[in-house]
N, C-alpha and C positions, 0 to 999 in steps of 0.2 A: 741552329746547332753548329753549323760551320763557322759562324762568326765567333761563337764562344770558344771553339777549339783554336781558331786563329789567334784570338786575344790571349788565351792561355799559353799557346806556343810562343807568342812574342814575349810575354812576360818571362817565361822560363829561359828563352834565348838571351834576353838582356841580362838575366841573373847569371847565366853561364859565362857570358863574356866579361861581366864585372868580376866574377870570382877568378876567372883566368887572368884578367888584368892585375888583380890584387896579388895573385901568386907570382906573376912575372916581376912586378915591382918589389915584392918581398925578397926575391933573389937579387935583383939589380941594385936596390937601394942600400942593402946592408943594414948596419946599425942605425943609420939616420932615417929609416923609413917612417918613423913616427912624426917627423917634421916635414915630410914630403906631402905637398898639397894634394897631389893626385892619389896617393895612397890613402890619405884621409877621406877623400871623396869616394873611393872604392869601399872603404870601411862603412861609410854611411849607406851606400847603395846596397851593400851585402848584409846589413844588420838584420833584416827580416829572415833571410835564408840561414844565416849563422845561428840566429836565435831559435829557429825551427829545428835545425840540426842538433843544437844543444838540448832542446826539449826531448827529441826522439832518441838520441844516442844514450848509451849507458853511462853511468857515472865514471867508469874506468877509463873512458876516452879522455886523454889529456886536453886541456883547453886550447893548446896551440894546434891540435889536430882537428878541431871542430870545423874550421873552414874547408878542410879537405873532405870531411864527411858531407858538408853542405854541397860541395861541388859535385860529388858523386850522386848525392840524393837528387839534386836538381837535374843532373844529366840523365839519370834513369827515368825520372818523371817526364823529361822532355821527349825521350824515346817513346814512352808509353803514350803520350799525347799525340805524337806524330803517327804512331801505329793506329790510334783511335781515329785520327783524321783520315788516314788512308782507308780504313775500314768503312768509315762514313761515306767517303767519296765513291767507293766501289758499290756500296749498297744503294745510293741514290742516283748513281750514274755520273760518269766523268764530266759530262756536259754541264751538270748542275754545279760543279765545283770550280768552274773556270770563271 
């Protein structure tokens, strides 16, 4: 169970960092962001998260705001998995989680 929680936490952490990196490059690159290689890489990495956010969010959410929805969705899920991991470690004992 601990390994599953660790793997899920790692996946969510990578997603959070990629979404944050894309947001930073969105601000720094300006209008030429579509030709930026690293921005394109972040778009490919974030495609599953953004697609899931687009599926879950209502139709009234503008397409340019969907990555922000994805960031907060992944962030809340990361916090939930972290709390589940803490609860698991407390229930089995801290020595078993090291």
